[in-house]
N, C-alpha and C positions, 0 to 999 in steps of 0.2 A: 637429523630432522629438525626443521624450524619449529619454534614454539610460538604460537599465535594466540593472543588474547583478543576476543571480540566482546565488546560491551553492548548490551541491549537494555532497553528500559524495562521490558517485561517479557513474559512467555505467553501472553494472550495472543489470540489469532488476529493480529493486525498485519498490514502490508509489510512493515519492517521485519517483523518476526518470521513471516513466511518467506521473505526473500533471503534472510540469513539461513533458514532451514534448507532452502533449495541450494544455496551456495555450498553449505557443508555437505550435502548429499553429493554434489558434483565433485567437491574436492576429495572426498573419500579419505584415504590414509596418506595423502601427500604432505600432511603437516600434523603436528601435535596441537590440537585446538582446545582452548579453554573458553567457555562462554561465561561471562560475568554479568549477572542480572542486577542492574543498578537499583531496582525497586526493593530488592531483598526478598521478593515474594515469588512463588511459583505461579503457574498458569495452565491453561487448557492444552498448550502445546508441549508441556513437559515430557510426556511419554514419547512424543514424536522425536524430540531431541535426544532422549535417552537411548532410543534405538540406534543412534549414530555412534554410540560408545565414546562420547566426548565427555570431558570434565565440565560440570556445571557448578558454578560458585554463586551463591546468593549473598551479595554484599551491597548494602545501600551505600550510595556515594554521598547523598545529601547535598545541601546548599551551604557551603562554607562551614561545614561541621568538622571541627578539627579531629575529633576522635574517629569519625568515619573515614576521613581522609588518611589518617595514619594507618588504619586497617587496610585501605586500598593500596597505599604505598608499600606496606609489608608484603601484600600478595604479589605486587609487581616485582619487588626486589627478590623475594624468595624463589619465584618461578623463573626468573631470568629470561623473560620473553624476548624474542627477536623483534616482534611487531605487536603494537597495540592499535586496534581499530575500534573507535567508538561511534556507534550509529545514532547517537543522541544529539547530533548537530551542534548548535551553540552550547548546549549543556555538557558537551565533551571537553570543554575548556579545562575544567579541573582535572579530569583524568589524564589528559595529554600533558599538563603541567607536571603531574605526579609521575607520569611515565618518563618524562625528561629527567626528573630528579633521580629516578631509579636507573638511569643510564640506558634506557631503551632507545635505540637509534631510529627505528622506523615508527613514526607516530602519525596516525591517520584519523581525521574526522570525516564522517560520512553524513551529508545533509540529504534528507529524504522528504522534506516538505518545502513549500515555497513561500511560507509566511509563518508568523508566530502563532502557535496554537495555545494561547492562554489569554485570559481576560486582562487587558492592559491596566497597569497601575504604575505610579512613579517608581516604586522600589523594584517591581518586577522588570520594568524597562531598564533600570539602572543595572540590575544584576545581569540581565540579558546582554547588555552592551559590554559589561565587564567580561563575561564569559566568552563573548565573540572575540574580544581582543586577545584573550588567552589562547583561543584556537589559532588565531592569526600568528601569534608569536611562537607557539610551541608545536604546531603541526608541521610535519615534513611533507605531508600531502593532504589536500582537501578534496574529497570526492563528493559528487552529487549525482542524482538521477535526473536532473534537469538543469539547463542553463538558467532558467527562470529563478531557481532557488539560489544559485550563486550570485546572480545579479541583485537579488533582494537582500541577502545577508551580508554581502561584501560590495556595497555600492561605491566604496572608496578604492576598489582594486579593479584593474583591467584583468578579469579572470580568464579572458580568452588568450591573453599573451603571457600571463604568469604561469610558469611551468608547474607550480605546485598545485594548480587547480585543474581538475579533470572531470568531465561529465561522462558517466558510464550508466547507460540506461538499464532498467530492470531486465533481467533474463528470466524467461518462463519456459519450463519444460513442456513443450508442445505435445509430447507423447501422452501426458496426463489427460489431454482433451480428445483422445481417440476412444470415444465412448462406444462400447459394444452393444449396449441395450438400445432398443428402438425408442423413439420419442413417445409413441403410444403407450408403451409399458411404463415409462417413468411418469407420464401424466396420470395414468390410472392409479399409481401409488399416491400421487398428490391430490387425487380427487378432482381432476380436470378432464373434461371431455377431449377426445382425440382431435375433434374438428374445431376446437376453440382457437382463438388467437390469443397468445399469452404475451403480455408485456411484463417485464420484470426488472428488478434491481438486486444486485448483490453488494453487500457492504455492511459494516457494523453500524449500530445506531449511535451517531455522534453528530454534533452540530455542523461540521464541514460538509457532511453528506447531503445536507439540505432536505431533511425529511418533510418540512412544511410543504415544499413544492411536490415532493413525491406523493404525499398523502392526498393532496388536492387533485393531482393527476390521476391517481388510482381511483378515487371516488368518481371523478368525472367520466372516465372511459367506461367504468363498470356500470354507471347509471345510464349512459346513453347508447351503449352497444351491447346487445344481448349476448353476443358470442365472444366477448372480450373478458379475459381473466387477468388479474394482476398478482404478481408474486413478490413478496419481500423475503430476502434470504440474507441472514447475517447476524452476528452476535448482538444480543439484546433487542432484536426486533420483536421477539416473542415476549419480552418483558417490558422494557422501558418504552418502546414504541406503542404497545397496546395500552400502557398506563397513561401515556401522554395523549393518545388519540383513541379513546375507548369506543368511539363510533365505528371503528374499523371492524370490530367484532360482529357488527350487524350485517356485514357484507359476505354473503356466501361465496362470491366470486373473487374475493381478496384472500389470498393464501399467505399466511405469515409463518415461516418455517423456522426462524431462529438460526442458531449456528449450525452449519452443516460441514462435514469434512468432504462431502462428495459434490463440491461446487461444479466441476465439469459436467456431471450428470444433470444437475439442476439447470445449468445453462443450455444444455441440449434440448430441454423441454420448452425453452423460450422461442418466441418469434421476433421479439423486439426488446432492445435493452435501453433503459433510460438512466442518465447519470448527471444530475444537476448540481454537482459539488460546487461549493463556493470557493474552496481552495484545495489544492492537491500538491503533492510532490510530483511523482509520476504514477498515475492511477492504475494499479494492478488489475482491479476489477474490470475496468474498461478495456484493458488490453486482453484480458481473458475472454471477454465478450467478443472482441474482434477475432481472436484466434478461433473461437467457436463458430464464426461465420455470421454473427448476428448484425443486423442493421442497428444503428445507434441514433439516439437523440441525447446530446450532452451539452454542458454549459460552455460558453465561449470565454474561457479563461486561458491565459498564456500557457500554463503547464499542460493543459489538455491539447491545445493547438500544437504544441511542440511535439507531441507524441503521435500525431495523426497525419495521414497523407492529406494534401490540400483538397483532394476530391471529396473529402468528408466534411470540409468546413461549412458546407451548406446545411449540415445537420446540427449545427451549433447555434444556441440561442443564449441570451443573457440569463445568468443563473437565477434571477428573480422574476423572470418573465413567464408566469404560469400560462398565459394565453399562448405564448410561443411554444412552450413544451406541449401543450394540448394539441395545437395545430399540427406540429411536426409529427407527433405520435399518431394522430388520427390519419394523417396522410399515409403513413406506413400501414396502419390497420386496414385501410381501404384499397391499398395498391400492392398486390402480391408481387407484381413484376418489379416494382421499385425496391421491395424488400430483397429480392434476389440480386438486383443490380448492386446493392450496397454490401455484398459479401466481400470483405477485404481480408479473409482469413489467410490467403497465401502471402499477401503483403505483410501482415502482422507476424506470421511465423518466420519470415525471412528477417525482418528488422529486429525481432526480440528473441532470437535464437539464444538459448541459455548457455550453450557451450562456448560460443564466441564471447559473449558478454561476461560470463563468470570467469573465463580465463583472463580477461582484462583486469578483473578485481584481484585474482590470485597473483598476477604479475605485480600489482601494487603492494600486495602483502609480502612480496619477495619470496614466493614459493616457487 
């Protein structure tokens, strides 16, 4: 049985961590998996990973920290892995270099964002460039969930002709979205009338998700339409979001749910999904909304356009255009026929079938 090491930054409920979790569920016992957590810390998804009966190692990799690097090298040598796959994009440069030193033949970097997610500085940019070069030199394969990401991080490479570079889109288990409960029952639980129109967003509280636009939109539609409710669902929305925007607590029609494990249930209570991200890799939350049959209003950025059918391009606006988001959302609020016409659930289930896409990843892992 092949021995596979997967590196992840954390065990918090983000898009990367959930995608790895779904992949491991799909893979089952086809390989001997070890998950190495680069932050060295546990997180909210720890119990979900433990259910898979895989080995979890908490080992900080650090930034050019010799002692931590030696510990990682010892882990790689001792376990004699067949494949190492690091999901931390540019920052996988160190681990792939160590994997090469340990004699591991199959070394994979996985890019799942389409831009740098850090505040730029001279030294950070220098390290980022150095790590990127390490990836290019030491990876036997470079995977990404968007062509946009590969073009951003490797502008000096024709990634569409170089065989080492492959785009594999996120796979989603569509069966999770077969919600047995009725919309009315779920809304009752959330304190929302059954005849209301619910606009919502799912995603953790972080700057790429563009919460300034989301909060302005939420207040506007709730102020101007008596039957419209707005739902925020995601990690830290019940903490950092409320702290940053305390006025939201004064709105009885704005529901802030925080982190939920039953996102498919929550989506089934929505009528409209909004997604004004400023940057993405491939947006899991948006794909989940499509699979749930929801009409969308989203930002007009390349990684979002890449994952949508052209028929939905008319629902995209500039990520900082609050008036555009309000206009598109109100159009859907006022037009039930248009909401029904923008149900692309069948398209999304076909294009993001987890079995097909996860198998492509397992092939790259040489399982």
